[in-house]
Structures are given as structure tokens and as C-alpha cells.
C-alpha positions as CSV (number, residue, x, y, z in Angstrom):
1,X,0.1,-0.1,0.0
2,X,1.2,3.4,-0.9
3,X,2.0,5.7,2.1
4,X,-0.9,8.2,1.2
5,X,-3.3,5.5,0.4
6,X,-6.2,5.3,3.3
7,X,-6.0,2.5,5.5
8,X,-9.2,0.3,5.5
9,X,-8.8,-2.5,7.7
10,X,-12.5,-2.1,9.1
11,X,-13.8,-1.5,5.5
12,X,-12.0,-4.8,4.3
13,X,-13.6,-6.9,7.1
14,X,-17.0,-5.3,6.4
15,X,-16.6,-6.2,2.6
16,X,-15.9,-9.7,3.5
17,X,-19.0,-9.8,5.7
18,X,-21.0,-8.4,3.0
19,X,-19.8,-11.0,0.4
20,X,-20.8,-13.8,2.8
21,X,-24.3,-12.5,3.2
22,X,-25.1,-10.5,0.0
23,X,-24.5,-11.8,-3.5
24,X,-21.7,-9.4,-5.0
25,X,-21.3,-7.7,-1.7
26,X,-23.6,-4.8,-2.5
27,X,-27.4,-4.3,-3.4
28,X,-26.3,-2.4,-6.4
29,X,-23.7,-3.9,-9.0
30,X,-22.4,-0.3,-9.7
31,X,-21.4,-0.2,-6.0
32,X,-19.6,-3.4,-5.8
33,X,-16.0,-3.7,-4.7
34,X,-14.9,-4.8,-8.1
35,X,-15.6,-1.2,-9.1
36,X,-12.5,0.0,-7.0
37,X,-8.8,-0.9,-6.7
38,X,-8.2,-4.1,-4.8
39,X,-8.5,-3.5,-1.1
40,X,-9.4,0.1,-1.6
41,X,-13.4,-0.2,-1.5
42,X,-14.4,1.9,1.5
43,X,-17.5,1.0,3.2
44,X,-19.4,4.2,4.2
45,X,-20.4,5.1,7.9
46,X,-22.0,8.3,7.0
47,X,-22.3,11.4,4.9
48,X,-22.9,15.1,5.2
49,X,-23.2,17.6,2.4
50,X,-20.6,16.6,-0.2
51,X,-18.5,14.6,1.9
52,X,-18.6,11.0,3.3
53,X,-16.8,9.2,6.1
54,X,-15.9,5.3,6.1
55,X,-16.0,3.0,8.7
56,X,-12.3,3.5,9.3
57,X,-12.6,7.2,9.7
58,X,-11.5,8.3,6.5
59,X,-13.1,11.3,4.9
60,X,-13.6,11.9,1.2
61,X,-14.9,14.6,-1.3
62,X,-17.7,12.6,-2.9
63,X,-18.9,12.6,-6.7
64,X,-21.7,10.7,-8.1
65,X,-23.4,10.5,-4.9
66,X,-25.8,7.6,-4.5
67,X,-25.2,6.9,-8.2
68,X,-26.3,10.5,-9.1
69,X,-29.2,10.5,-6.7
70,X,-28.1,12.7,-4.0
71,X,-27.9,16.0,-5.9
72,X,-28.4,18.3,-3.1
73,X,-25.8,16.8,-0.9
74,X,-26.4,14.2,2.0
75,X,-28.7,14.8,4.8
76,X,-29.9,18.1,3.3
77,X,-31.8,19.7,6.3
78,X,-35.0,20.7,4.5
79,X,-35.3,17.4,3.0
80,X,-34.6,15.6,6.4
81,X,-37.1,17.7,8.0
82,X,-39.9,17.1,5.6
83,X,-39.1,13.3,5.8
84,X,-39.3,13.4,9.7
85,X,-42.5,15.3,9.6
86,X,-44.3,12.8,7.6
87,X,-42.7,9.8,9.1
88,X,-44.3,10.9,12.5
89,X,-47.6,11.0,10.8
90,X,-47.5,7.4,9.4
91,X,-45.8,6.4,6.1
92,X,-48.4,3.8,4.4
93,X,-52.1,3.3,4.6
94,X,-54.9,1.2,3.2
95,X,-56.2,4.2,0.9
96,X,-54.2,7.0,-0.7
97,X,-52.9,9.8,1.4
98,X,-53.5,13.4,0.8
99,X,-49.8,13.7,0.2
100,X,-50.2,11.8,-3.1
101,X,-52.5,14.5,-4.2
102,X,-49.9,17.3,-3.3
103,X,-46.8,15.3,-4.8
104,X,-48.8,14.6,-8.2
105,X,-49.7,18.2,-8.4
106,X,-46.2,19.6,-7.5
107,X,-44.6,17.1,-10.0
108,X,-46.8,17.9,-12.8
109,X,-46.3,21.7,-12.1
110,X,-42.6,21.0,-12.3
111,X,-42.7,18.9,-15.5
112,X,-45.6,20.7,-17.4
113,X,-45.0,18.7,-20.5
114,X,-46.8,15.5,-18.6
115,X,-50.3,15.4,-18.1
116,X,-50.4,12.4,-15.5
117,X,-48.0,10.8,-13.0
118,X,-47.7,7.6,-11.2
119,X,-45.1,7.2,-8.4
120,X,-42.9,4.1,-7.7
121,X,-39.9,3.3,-5.7
122,X,-37.0,2.6,-8.5
123,X,-36.6,3.6,-12.1
124,X,-36.8,-0.1,-13.4
125,X,-40.4,-0.3,-12.4
126,X,-41.3,2.9,-13.9
127,X,-39.7,2.2,-17.2
128,X,-41.0,-1.3,-17.5
129,X,-44.4,0.2,-16.8
130,X,-43.8,2.6,-19.9
131,X,-42.9,-0.5,-22.0
132,X,-46.0,-2.5,-20.8
133,X,-48.1,0.4,-21.4
134,X,-46.8,1.0,-25.0
135,X,-47.2,-2.6,-25.8
136,X,-50.8,-2.5,-24.6
137,X,-52.0,0.7,-26.4
138,X,-50.0,-0.3,-29.8
139,X,-50.8,-4.0,-29.6
140,X,-47.4,-4.6,-30.7
141,X,-44.5,-7.0,-29.4
142,X,-41.2,-5.6,-30.0
143,X,-39.4,-2.8,-27.7
144,X,-36.6,-0.6,-29.5
145,X,-34.2,0.7,-27.2
146,X,-31.2,2.9,-27.8
147,X,-27.9,0.8,-27.9
148,X,-25.7,3.6,-26.9
149,X,-27.2,4.0,-23.6
150,X,-26.1,1.6,-20.7
151,X,-29.0,0.9,-18.5
152,X,-32.8,1.1,-18.6
153,X,-34.0,-1.6,-16.2
154,X,-33.4,-4.8,-14.2
155,X,-36.3,-6.4,-16.1
156,X,-35.9,-9.1,-18.6
157,X,-36.7,-7.1,-21.7
158,X,-33.7,-5.0,-21.0
159,X,-31.2,-7.3,-19.1
160,X,-31.7,-10.0,-22.1
161,X,-29.9,-7.5,-24.3
162,X,-26.6,-7.3,-22.0
163,X,-23.7,-9.7,-21.4
164,X,-25.4,-10.6,-18.0
165,X,-28.3,-12.3,-19.7
166,X,-28.2,-15.4,-17.7
167,X,-31.8,-16.6,-16.6
168,X,-33.5,-14.5,-19.5
169,X,-35.2,-16.7,-22.0
170,X,-33.8,-16.2,-25.5
171,X,-37.4,-15.7,-26.6
172,X,-37.7,-12.8,-24.4
173,X,-34.4,-11.2,-25.6
174,X,-35.6,-11.5,-29.1
175,X,-38.6,-9.2,-28.3
176,X,-35.9,-6.3,-27.9
177,X,-34.1,-4.6,-30.8
178,X,-31.9,-1.7,-30.7
179,X,-31.1,1.7,-32.8
180,X,-28.1,4.0,-32.6
181,X,-28.4,7.4,-30.9
182,X,-28.5,10.2,-33.3
183,X,-29.1,8.1,-36.5
184,X,-32.5,8.7,-37.9
185,X,-31.8,6.8,-41.1
186,X,-30.7,3.7,-39.3
187,X,-33.7,4.0,-36.8
188,X,-36.1,4.3,-39.9
189,X,-34.6,1.4,-41.4
190,X,-35.2,-0.5,-38.3
191,X,-38.8,0.6,-38.0
192,X,-39.3,-0.3,-41.6
193,X,-37.7,-4.0,-41.0
194,X,-40.1,-4.5,-38.3
195,X,-43.1,-2.7,-39.8
196,X,-46.2,-2.7,-37.5
197,X,-44.2,-4.7,-34.7
198,X,-42.3,-2.1,-32.7
199,X,-44.5,-0.7,-29.8
200,X,-42.0,1.9,-28.4
201,X,-38.6,3.8,-28.8
202,X,-36.8,3.9,-25.5
203,X,-33.8,6.3,-25.0
204,X,-32.3,8.7,-22.7
205,X,-32.8,12.2,-24.5
206,X,-29.2,13.2,-23.8
207,X,-26.1,11.7,-22.4
208,X,-22.4,12.7,-22.6
209,X,-23.1,14.6,-26.0
210,X,-25.8,17.1,-26.7
211,X,-28.4,15.6,-29.3
212,X,-27.7,16.6,-33.0
213,X,-29.9,19.7,-33.7
214,X,-33.4,18.7,-34.5
215,X,-32.9,15.0,-33.6
216,X,-35.3,14.6,-30.7
217,X,-38.2,16.3,-32.6
218,X,-37.4,14.5,-35.6
219,X,-37.3,10.9,-33.5
220,X,-40.6,11.9,-32.2
221,X,-42.1,12.6,-35.6
222,X,-40.6,9.4,-36.9
223,X,-42.0,7.2,-34.0
224,X,-45.4,8.8,-34.4
225,X,-45.3,8.2,-38.2
226,X,-44.6,4.5,-37.7
227,X,-47.4,4.3,-34.9
228,X,-44.9,3.9,-32.0
229,X,-44.8,5.5,-28.5
230,X,-41.6,7.8,-27.6
231,X,-40.3,7.1,-24.2
232,X,-37.5,9.3,-22.6
233,X,-35.6,7.8,-19.8
234,X,-35.1,10.9,-17.7
235,X,-33.6,9.2,-14.5
236,X,-30.2,11.1,-15.1
237,X,-31.4,14.0,-17.1
238,X,-34.4,15.0,-14.9
239,X,-33.4,17.8,-12.7
240,X,-29.8,17.9,-13.8
241,X,-30.5,19.1,-17.3
242,X,-33.5,21.4,-16.1
243,X,-36.2,21.0,-13.4
244,X,-38.4,19.8,-16.3
245,X,-35.8,17.3,-17.4
246,X,-34.1,17.2,-20.9
247,X,-37.8,17.6,-22.3
248,X,-38.1,20.9,-20.7
249,X,-34.6,21.9,-21.9
250,X,-34.9,20.8,-25.4
251,X,-38.5,21.5,-25.8
252,X,-39.5,18.0,-27.2
253,X,-42.5,16.2,-25.3
254,X,-42.4,12.5,-25.4
255,X,-45.4,10.3,-25.0
256,X,-44.1,8.8,-21.8
257,X,-41.2,9.7,-19.6
258,X,-39.6,8.3,-16.4
259,X,-38.0,10.1,-13.4
260,X,-36.0,9.1,-10.4
261,X,-32.6,9.6,-8.8
262,X,-32.4,13.3,-8.2
263,X,-36.2,13.4,-7.6
264,X,-35.9,12.1,-3.8
265,X,-32.3,13.2,-3.1
266,X,-31.4,9.7,-1.9
267,X,-34.9,8.8,-1.0
268,X,-36.6,6.0,-2.9
269,X,-39.1,7.5,-5.5
270,X,-39.5,7.4,-9.2
271,X,-42.2,8.6,-11.6
272,X,-43.9,7.4,-14.8
273,X,-45.5,10.4,-16.4
274,X,-47.1,11.2,-20.0
275,X,-49.9,11.8,-21.9
276,X,-53.5,11.4,-20.3
277,X,-54.8,9.3,-23.2
278,X,-52.0,6.7,-22.5
279,X,-51.7,6.9,-18.6
280,X,-55.6,6.6,-18.3
281,X,-55.2,3.1,-19.8
282,X,-54.0,2.0,-16.5
283,X,-56.7,3.7,-14.5
284,X,-60.5,3.3,-14.0
285,X,-62.1,6.0,-16.3
286,X,-61.8,4.6,-19.8
287,X,-63.8,2.2,-21.6
288,X,-60.9,0.0,-22.8
289,X,-59.0,-3.1,-21.6
290,X,-57.3,-2.1,-18.1
291,X,-53.4,-2.1,-18.3
292,X,-51.7,-3.3,-15.1
293,X,-49.5,-0.2,-15.1
294,X,-47.9,0.2,-11.7
295,X,-49.1,-1.1,-8.4
296,X,-46.7,-1.1,-5.6
297,X,-47.0,-1.4,-1.9
298,X,-44.5,1.1,-1.0
299,X,-44.8,3.3,-4.2
300,X,-46.6,6.1,-2.5
301,X,-44.9,6.2,0.9
302,X,-45.6,9.6,2.4
303,X,-41.9,10.6,3.4
304,X,-40.4,9.7,0.0
305,X,-43.2,11.7,-1.7
306,X,-42.6,14.6,0.9
307,X,-38.8,14.2,0.1
308,X,-39.7,14.6,-3.7
309,X,-41.8,17.7,-3.1
310,X,-39.2,19.4,-1.0
311,X,-36.3,18.6,-3.6
312,X,-38.5,20.2,-6.3
313,X,-39.1,23.3,-4.1
314,X,-35.4,23.6,-3.5
315,X,-34.5,23.2,-7.1
316,X,-37.0,25.9,-8.0
317,X,-36.3,28.3,-5.3
318,X,-32.6,28.1,-5.3
319,X,-31.7,27.6,-8.9
320,X,-30.0,24.3,-8.1
321,X,-29.6,23.2,-11.6
322,X,-27.6,26.4,-12.6
323,X,-25.4,25.6,-9.5
324,X,-24.7,22.1,-10.7
325,X,-23.7,23.5,-14.2
326,X,-21.5,26.2,-12.6
327,X,-19.8,23.6,-10.1
328,X,-19.2,21.2,-13.1
329,X,-17.9,23.8,-15.5
330,X,-15.2,24.9,-12.7
331,X,-14.5,21.3,-12.1
332,X,-14.2,20.2,-15.8
333,X,-11.8,23.2,-16.6
334,X,-9.6,22.4,-13.6
335,X,-9.4,18.7,-14.4
336,X,-8.5,19.3,-18.0
337,X,-6.0,22.0,-17.2
338,X,-4.4,19.7,-14.6
339,X,-4.3,16.7,-17.1
340,X,-2.7,18.9,-19.7
341,X,-0.1,20.1,-17.6
342,X,0.8,16.7,-16.6
343,X,1.1,15.8,-20.1
344,X,-1.9,13.4,-20.2
345,X,-4.7,15.6,-21.7
346,X,-5.2,13.1,-24.2
347,X,-5.6,10.2,-21.8
348,X,-7.7,11.5,-18.9
349,X,-10.6,13.1,-20.7
350,X,-13.6,14.6,-19.2
351,X,-16.9,14.3,-21.0
352,X,-20.4,15.2,-20.6
353,X,-22.8,18.0,-19.6
354,X,-21.3,20.1,-16.9
355,X,-23.8,18.8,-14.5
356,X,-23.2,15.2,-15.2
357,X,-19.4,14.8,-15.9
358,X,-17.8,11.5,-16.3
359,X,-14.0,10.8,-17.1
360,X,-12.4,8.3,-19.5
361,X,-9.0,6.8,-18.8
362,X,-7.1,5.8,-22.1
363,X,-3.9,3.8,-22.8
364,X,-0.9,4.5,-24.9
365,X,-3.1,3.8,-27.8
366,X,-5.9,6.0,-26.6
367,X,-8.0,3.0,-26.0
368,X,-10.3,2.8,-22.9
369,X,-8.2,0.9,-20.2
370,X,-9.5,-0.4,-16.9
371,X,-6.0,-0.8,-15.7
372,X,-5.5,2.9,-16.1
373,X,-8.8,3.6,-14.6
374,X,-7.5,1.5,-11.6
375,X,-4.3,3.6,-11.3
376,X,-6.4,6.9,-11.5
377,X,-9.0,5.8,-9.0
378,X,-6.3,4.6,-6.5
379,X,-4.6,8.1,-6.6
380,X,-7.7,9.7,-6.2
381,X,-8.5,7.7,-3.1
382,X,-5.2,8.5,-1.6
383,X,-5.8,12.1,-1.9
384,X,-9.3,11.7,-0.2
385,X,-11.5,11.9,-3.2
386,X,-14.2,9.2,-3.9
387,X,-14.9,9.5,-7.6
388,X,-16.2,6.8,-9.8
389,X,-17.4,9.7,-11.9
390,X,-17.2,13.5,-11.6
391,X,-20.9,14.1,-11.1
392,X,-21.2,16.9,-8.7
393,X,-23.8,17.7,-6.0
394,X,-25.0,21.2,-5.1
395,X,-23.3,20.7,-1.6
396,X,-19.9,21.0,-3.0
397,X,-18.0,24.3,-2.7
398,X,-15.2,26.0,-4.5
399,X,-12.7,24.8,-2.0
400,X,-13.9,21.1,-2.5
401,X,-13.6,21.8,-6.3
402,X,-10.1,23.1,-5.9
403,X,-8.9,20.4,-3.7
404,X,-10.3,18.0,-6.2
405,X,-8.2,19.5,-9.2
406,X,-5.2,19.4,-6.8
407,X,-5.6,15.7,-6.3
408,X,-6.3,15.1,-9.9
409,X,-3.1,16.8,-10.7
410,X,-1.2,14.5,-8.5
411,X,-3.0,11.4,-10.0
412,X,-2.0,12.8,-13.5
413,X,1.5,12.9,-12.6
414,X,1.6,9.3,-11.7
415,X,-0.5,8.4,-14.9
416,X,2.4,10.2,-16.9
417,X,4.9,8.0,-15.2
418,X,3.0,4.9,-16.1
419,X,2.6,5.9,-19.6
420,X,6.5,6.4,-19.7
421,X,7.1,3.1,-18.1
422,X,5.2,1.2,-20.7
423,X,2.2,0.4,-18.6
424,X,0.3,1.1,-15.1
425,X,1.0,-2.3,-13.6
426,X,3.4,-1.1,-10.9
427,X,0.6,1.4,-9.8
428,X,-2.7,-0.7,-10.0
429,X,-2.1,-2.5,-6.6
430,X,-3.8,-5.6,-7.6
431,X,-6.4,-6.7,-10.1
432,X,-7.9,-4.0,-12.3
433,X,-11.4,-2.7,-11.8
434,X,-14.0,-4.2,-13.9
435,X,-17.1,-3.2,-16.0
436,X,-20.5,-3.7,-14.4
437,X,-22.0,-5.7,-17.3
438,X,-20.0,-8.7,-18.0
439,X,-20.6,-12.4,-18.4
440,X,-18.0,-13.9,-16.1
441,X,-17.7,-13.0,-12.2
């Protein structure tokens, strides 16, 4: 272990206990210790604002908090107070609570491109509900999803398309087809090839690159011309692009959209929203066959809906989206400058919208490299920065950003040494980190 690396005896012991009790050692694959350098996967004790502490007492500046869900910072006092108030009044009843009325009204005021909303606890359920609804209203079996976007659901219709498709019948996987982002001609060819069979197009409206001019509107028109439902997955873009999501920023209204992550600032709440004509098919006030849209025991727990309402109020009142962009722009500029100064500006690359930054680690041939990612993460951890991505939270301040840039500069100096030495092996400290989606353990 390098002298500057955090000492993690309690975290290592806790990881062993987790693996003995929990498959994969975590409840989310992206949080697994295989995503971190060997023996350097901290187990978290608590967090406050933009910082977390592990069970060994080490303090970190944290990025990508809660897989992008904690956008206001940990234990935000207004959110905590709203949750505490509702918990004391009861969290779940045999009939809808009045909080559900208020939460729906608040959401539809924040996302005015939607006409109805239904809440759930996670993004997978909401997105799968959108797929089911699209199949029901079109009478078509196939789902077309964007092949360039990494994750849509834990359910079979999506997981069957990944390298981790074990347990998904091949017949189920065959009902999902893919299209490339930004390529209208290829998408139209797919729709023509499966004429009258595709129920919906599912995609994130934007990711690390801005959508080509006119693309989203043209895709909507293309979908409608072929009788398909257009579904925007706004799990990440919701609130980080604008309070009303990417659809609000780009002015393109999908038929259905799904929100989560930042909506609850770490509390479990997601939403399926869309056109009344479609959403009502899962309700009681239409003459047609009823769709089993979403029905979850805990989907409308009062404290999570209170968290969501408070998050939306804070975003609107305090201009949080603008703050996220300003922090991200400062961070991106600093990281790029530090990488260039160390001579690795072509190897440590910052990508994405300022509110949703990621980084790529490239080898001598400028190919993505897990060993170099391992080196980089290891050096960041040594400097007290926990950063599987560079996704900012509003709780960061300029001193946090400046410290992060300083640590990145130190990491880039080591990166340069590795490039000059013919590889990162001497600096990885063990096996390289691994991609989440892979066939073998």
C-alpha cells in the first residue's frame, strides 16, 4: 500500500462480511468492490453535504453521490425535516394519503409537459411500466431501445440484451431490438424492417454529448409516423438538465417519460409521467381493457413523496440546476488543465454535460483502459476523493473543487509515469477494476 493511501482494515472486514451475506457484496452492482482498486473499496459510515466518512474514519469528497441520486448533498436539512414530519404522521395506509395529491400536483407543475403521473420506488419499475403500456396501447410485441445508453431496467426485456443475460429466456431477449443514438436513417430502417411490430422507442434524451440539432423532434415525428410510442428515460437528465428534465430544456415532449434519482435526493421515489390518453389506460375511467400499469405497496410512501416535493421546491427556489452546471464547469476546466499540465490531456478525458461529468482513462494507444482507470481511482482515493465519476452535487463548494483538481493533478503525474514506463502495472495495486456488465464473475 502506498503511504498516502487510506488504511481500510474495517472496510476490508466489512466487505468480507457483505460478500458472505449479500451476493456481490452490494445491493447495486455499480457499488460493488470490483469497481474499485483491490483492497481500496471503502464501506461508508455516514455522509454530510458533499463529504462521506468510511467505517475506518477516512473522509472523502464524494462525486456521483448515490449513483447520481443525491444531487443536493447528504442529509440536506430541509429534506430531512420534511421526511421526519411525514414519518411521524404514518408512512403507508390502506387508501391514498393526501400527500399523493400534493405530490402529483407538484410534479406536474414542475414537469408541465406531462399530464398524469404515477409514483414508484425505482427507475426499473417505472420504465418497465412504460414499456408495458406502450405494448398494450399499440398491440405490438417489440421494444426498440437505444443501444448507446447503458441501462434502462433490471427487467428481462432489457437485461436480455446485456452480457449478463443468464436466466433470461432467449425468446424474451428476441423481443427487444436496438437503434443507434443520433442516426435517424438507421432508426427508420429498423422501423421499416419490423413494420407494425415495434411498440416503442426507449432512450435517454441526452447523455455525454448534446443531441444533434433537431434530432429529438425528428425522432418523435418518426416514431409517430410508424405508430410507436416515444419514451424518454429521464432518470439522469431529470433535474440535472433542467427542473423539467431534458424534455423541458430541448422543448420536445415525449409520449411517456420516467424520472427518479435526483427526484428524492437519495430517498426511494420514481415517476412514470405522460400523456393522459395513454396513462388513463392504467386507470379506472376509460372504456377499454385495463393495463396493469404500476401497483406497488410502497410506491406512495408519504416520506418519500415529501422528500420529492421538497427537492422540487429547493431546485426551483434556489436555482440548483444552474449551480450544478457552474460547479461542473469549474471542475471540468480544472481537471482538463491539470491533465494537460501533466502531459496526459489526451489520456484523462472529461466528458459530458457540466452537471453530469464522467471521465475516461485511455492507454498508450488512446483506447479505454481498466488498468489505467484503476491507477487513477487509486490515486484519487489516496488524496481523499471518492470519484467513480465527476458528477457534482450542489453541496460542493469551491474549496472542494479546488482540492479535487489538486488531487487530480497528482494522479495525472503518476499517470504520466505509467505511460512513460510502458504500463500501469506497478501502480494498480492488484487486479484492475471491472465493467459492471460482464458475463463472468
